[in-house]
N, C-alpha and C positions, 0 to 999 in steps of 0.2 A: 734455637736459643738466639735472642737478639743481643748483640754486643757491639761496642765500638771497636773491639779488638778482633773478634773472630769473623771469618767469612759467614755471611748470613744464612747460607743453606746447609750448614753443618748440623746434622740431626743425630745426636748420640743414641737415641732409641734405635734408629735404623742401623747403627754401626754394631750393635750388640751381636747379631749372628756372625758377621765377619770376624769380629774379635774372638768369639768363642771357637771359630774354625781355624784360627791361626796355628800354624805348624812351624817349628816344633813345640811351641807353647803359645798361649793366647796373646795375640797382638793385632793391631790394626794400623794402617798407614792413612794419613789424611794430608793430601797435597793442598797447597794454597791455604794454609791453616789460618794465618792472620790476614786481615785486609792488606792489600798490596802496599799501601802507603805506610801502614804500621810496620810491616816487615822491613821495608826500606829504611825507616828511621831506626829500627832496632839494629840493623846491620851497620849503620853509620855511627852508632853509639858505642860499639865495641872498642875498647882501648887498644892502642898499639901493642903488638905481641911482645915487644921489647920494653914496654913501659913498666913503671914501678909498682903498679897496683896488685899484680898477680901473686898467687901462691904457686910455687914451682914444684912439679913432680918429675924427677928425672932419675930413672933406675931401669933395670933390664925388663921390667914388666909394664911400666907405664911412663910415657914421656908426654907430658901435657902441662897446661897451666889452667888454673881455675880461680874463680872469685865468687864469693857468696856474701859479701858485706853490703848490706842494704845502703849504707851511707855513701858507697862509691858508685852506685848505679845512677846513670843519668835519668832524666825525666821520663822518657817513654819506657825505658827498661824497668824503672821502678814501678810505673803504673801497670805494665804488663805482668810482672811477677805478682803484684798485688791482686790483679784480676785472676790469675791462675791459682791463687791461694784463697780466693773468695768463696763464701758459702755457696753462691750461685753456681760457680764453675765446679766446685768439688761435688755438688749434687749431680752434675752431669757425668762426671767421672765415675761416681758410685753406680751409675746404670751399667757401666761396663763391668765393674768388679762384682756387681750384685751383692754388695756389702755396704753398710754404713761406713763412710770414709771421713777422714779429717786431713787437713793440710799440715805441712811442717813449715811454720813461718820462719824457722831458722835456716831453711834451705840446706840442711845437713847433707853434704854430698852433692848438692845441686847448685843452681846459679849459672854463671857463665863457665863454659869449658872451651879451650882452644888447643888445637893441634896444628903446629906448623910443620914444615918440611922435616921428616924424620920422626914425627910424632906417632905414637901408637898406644894401644891399650890391650893387653892380653885378654883373651877370653876369661870371663869371670862370672861369679854369682854375686849379686849385690848383698849387702848385709840384710838380715831378716828382721832383727829386733833393733829398733832405734836406740842407740846407746844412751840417750838422754831422756827421751819420752817414754821408753818402754813399750811402744806400740810396734806392730808388725808392718813393715813396708810391703805394700801389695801392688801398687802401680807405679810405673816410671813413664814420664812424659818427656820426650826429647824433641826439640824443634831446631832444625838446621837453619843457620842464619848467614850463610856465605853465598852471595850472588855469583852466578857464572862459574860454579864449580864443575870441573871436568871429571868424568868417571875414571879416566885413566890415571888420575892422581891418587887413586885408592881413597881411603876414608869411608868406604861403605860400612854400615853396621852389619856384622855377621851374627846370625842366630844358629846355634848348634844344638843338636839333639844330645840329651844326657846319656852317657855310656858308663854306668856303674860309678857315678860320682865324678866323672870327667867329661869334657866336651868330646863328643863323638863326631858324627857326620855333620858337616856344614850344610844346613838345609836351605838357608836363605841369606842373600846379601841385599841390603837395602841402600841403594846409592844416596849420596849426600846432596840431595837437590834442595835448592833454596826454598825456604818457607814450607818445608815438608815436616810434618809431625809424625812421630812414631810413639805409640802407646803400647806398653806390654806389661804382662803379669810377671812380677819379679819373684813369685813364690813357687813356680813350677819347674824347679831345677833349670832356671832360665839362663843358660850360658850365652853370653853376648860380648861383643867387643870388636876391636879393629887391630889385630895383632901384626898385620903387615904394615910397615912404616909408610906414612903419607909421603907422596912423591910430587907434591905441588911445587910451583916456583916459590922462592923464598918470601916473596911479598904476598903470597896468597895463603891465608890461614883458614883452617876448618873450624869455624865458630859454631857453637850451639848453646842453647838454653836447656836446662833440665830442672824438672820439678818432680817430687815424689809424693805419693799419697798413702796414708796409713790407715790401719784398722786396729781394733782391739785384737790382741794375739789370739789366734785360733789354736785348738788342741794340737793340730798337725804342724804348727809353725816350727821352723828350725830355730835354734837358739843362737844362730850366727850373728855376732855383733859387728863384724867387719867383713869387707868383701873377701871372697875366696877366689884367688887367681889360679889359672892353669899355666904350666910351662908351655912355651911355643917352640915347636921344632926341636932343635938340638938342646934346648934348655932342659929337656926332660932328663938329661944325663949330667947336668951341671949342679953340683952340690951347693954352690953359693946361691944360685937362683932358687933352688928348692928351699934353702934356709930363709931366704928373703920372703918367699911366699908364705912360709910357716909363720914368720914374725908379722907379716902384713895382715894375716888373718886373725890375729889376736888383738883384742881391745887394749890390753896392757902394753903391747910392744909395737903396734902399728905406727904410732906417731914418730918413733925413732928411726924408721927405715925407709919410709916412702916419700916424705916431703923434704926437699933439699933447701927450701928457703921461702921466705915471705917478706917482701919489702913493703914497708908502710908508706902509703901516699900521704 
C-alpha cells in the first residue's frame, strides 16, 4: 500500500497468517507503522496532559484521559485519523478481518488516549455493538506515540486468555514502543488492558491513537453495548468496585460512573 503516512513496505496480505495465528486471540504487531517524520509530528501534537481539552476518566478500573473531537486535532493528527478512516485503508484492514468493514468516523471510544504516572486500564472486553451505528466492532487498531518509553515504566498492553467469562492466563505483554501498531480482533473474548499502574516520570505520558473498525452484526455477535471490565487483584472482593463494573457495562448507566469531567477548550 502506497501512502504518505504508512511505511512503504507494509503488506497487509502478508500479515494475514500472523494475525490468524495470534494467541490468545487474533492479533498482529507492526513496528515503525507510520513514516518516521509523521510519527514524530504526531507525538509533538499531543496536548499537555494537564491541558483543558481532555475527557477525564478516574475511577478504580480506569485512570486515563481521552479526546475524540475532530475540531481539536492539530493538522497532522487530523490528517492521520482521516487516512485511517479512509476507504483505502479500511479495505486493507478488511483483509485481516476477512469481512467487509466500515470505519467509525465518530471515533467512538477511539481518538487520543493518554496514561500518565498512575494511569491504568483494567483488563476488559470492548463493546460489541456500536451504541449509535448498531454495527459490530471487529478490529481495534492502537498506535503508540510516545518516544523513548522505557519498558520498566509499565504500560505494556496485556492479552489474556478467556477463562469462563473472565481473564485467565496472561499470554502476552506488548511493550509500549514508539510508533508500534497493534491490531487485534475484539470479538474473540479478547481480554486486554494495562491493569498495573504506569510508573513513568511525571513528565512522561503514555500516549496512543486508537481507531475501531466495524462490520454488519454477525449471528454470533455479543449484544454488549459497553466495555465489560474485570476486577484486578483484591478488587474481586470489593463490592463497590464490582458495582462500578456492573454499571460501567450498561449503556444506560455507564455515563454516570466512569467519566469524571470534560473541560471544553
